N, C-alpha and C positions, 0 to 999 in steps of 0.2 A: 583448521576451518575447511568448510568444504568446498571443493575447486568452482562449482557452480557460482559462488559468492565471490569469486575473483574477478570474475568478468566485469567487462567494461559497459556494456550494453545489455538492456533487457527490453523486449516489446512484449507488453501486457494487451490481450486481446479478451475482451469480456464477452462472455456468452450472453445472447439477447434472446428474449422470449417476450409474446405477449403475457402480461399479467404475472410476470414472474416474481418470485417473492423472494429467492435467493441470489447470491452475488456470487458467479462464478467466473474464473481468470485462467486461460493459458498464458504462460510465458515462454517465449521464443528466445531465441538467440538470432537477432537480425542478420548477423554476417552469414550463418549457416543455413538459416530458416529452420532449425531443429526445435522442437519442442522440449524446454529443459525442465520446466516446473509446471505445476499446476496449483491452483489456490480455489478451494470448494469450501462455501459456507455449510457448517454442520450445526447440528443441535437447535435448529431453528424452531422455537416454539408456536404454538398456534397463537397467542395472542400479537408475536412479532408478525405473523404472515397477513393476518387481519389488518394491522395498521399498516403494512406495505401495501396491501391491495386496495383499500377502501379510504385510509389516510394517507395517501402518498407524498403529501405535502409536510407530513410529520415523521417520515422515514427515517430521518437523522437522528430522530431521539430513541429510537427502537434499538435493543441489543443485538450484537453479532459476535459471531465466533468463527473465524475462519483458519483453516488448516492448508499451511503450504507445504507442498510435498514434490518429492523427485519423482522421475518417472518410473521408480523401481517400488514407488508407494511407500517410501523411508520419510518420516515427518522431518521437515527441517524446522518450520518454526509453527506458532499457533497464535493469533490475534485475537483478544477478545475485549469486548465493550458492553459494558451493562447499559439500563435505561437512564438516559440523561437528557437535563433539560436545558443545561445553560453552559458548564464548561466540562465535555465529557474527558473522561479520562479512558485510555487504550491501553491495555498492556499487552506485552509482549514476552512468549515463552520460547525457550527452546525444546529440540527433538525430546527431551527429557521430562517436559513440562516444569524445568526451574525459570524463574523470572528473568528475563534479559533486560527489560526495559519498561519505560511506558513512554506515552504521549498525553500532551495536556493542550487542549486549545487555549490561545493566548486571549481572546475575546469572544463576546457571542456574535459579533460580524465579524467578517473578515476570514481569510484563506490562509491561516497560519496556526503551527503549534511548536511547541519547544518539545525535545525529545531527551528523556533522561536514562541513564543507565539503572541498573539494579540498585545503586548505592544511593538514588536519588539527585545524583550529579547532573546538571544540564551538559551534554555532550555535543548537540548538535540542534540546530534551526532550521524548520522548513518553512519559506516565505513564500505565497503566490499573492494574486489578485483577485478580485472579485468578479471579473467579466471574463478574463482570458483562463487559459489552462497551461500557463507557464509556471512553473516551480522552481525554487532552488534551494540546495539544502546547503546550509553554512556552519562551517567551525570557525569560530572566532572572527566572523566578518567574511572569511575566505570561502568561495562556492567551491563545494566539493561534490556538487551532483547536481543534474536537471531532469527534470520531468516536463514533458512536451506533449502536444498531439500534431505539432507539425515536424515531419521528419523529411529531410532531403537526402538521407545517406542510404547505404545497401539496404534493402528489405522495405522500402517505401511501399513497394507494389502489395505487400501484407497487409495495409490499411485499407480494410473495405467498409469502416463505419466510424463514427464519431466517439465510439467506447474504446478505442485503441490507443495507447500511448506508448511513450519510449522513457526508460530510464537510463541516464548515462551518468556513470560515476567518473569523476577525474582522477588521471593519474596521481593527484596530489594526497589521494586516499588509499594508504597501503592496503595491499590486497587481504592481510591478517587482521586487520582494524576491526574489532566487533561494531562499529557504529554501520558497517555495511548490513547486518542483520536487522539492524533499526529502519537503515533507509529503505531495503526492501519491503518491509512490512508495512512502513508510511506510506509507499506508493498505493496499497490496496487503500489505506484509509484516507485516502485524498480523495478517493471517489466514493467512500462509504461515509465519511464525517464531515468533509469539507464541501463535496459538490452534488451531493443526493438532492 
């Protein structure tokens, strides 16, 4: 597994812009303040751009494709969602475009989804609340990761807008566990599927 994925902390900084149609993020190591990954939305069609500009309220239904790359432009993951109205399914692919797993939203309202591996086995759950920006990743009820916008640790001065958040992966999740790929992809999906 890629050594970047073995880290415990990831700081996601979303690019901001007026009338932006795509979602792009830079990912930092908050301890070193070094940029370690970037996430770029690709293949955005005209209809999706139109919806995002003129019907922002319905943006969550639009498709997206985000590629997560290392600083040397080597693809790490691809995250892809088609048009959806009720229960979106987001598919995750590795650097060779092989399916790693997928996410499925649990209900029309609410801020949670189930995470499955490529064999359609439930491997993790993401749970959040409707109003806050605190999320927990759970395996068999145990918290193995957290996402929050409130960060009091090293690197807190890097937070310059409300579109930045931190992912903390607990020691209980082994460094080589493939669920780490799904967790990293899920952080982007929180913003794109649950919070837009």
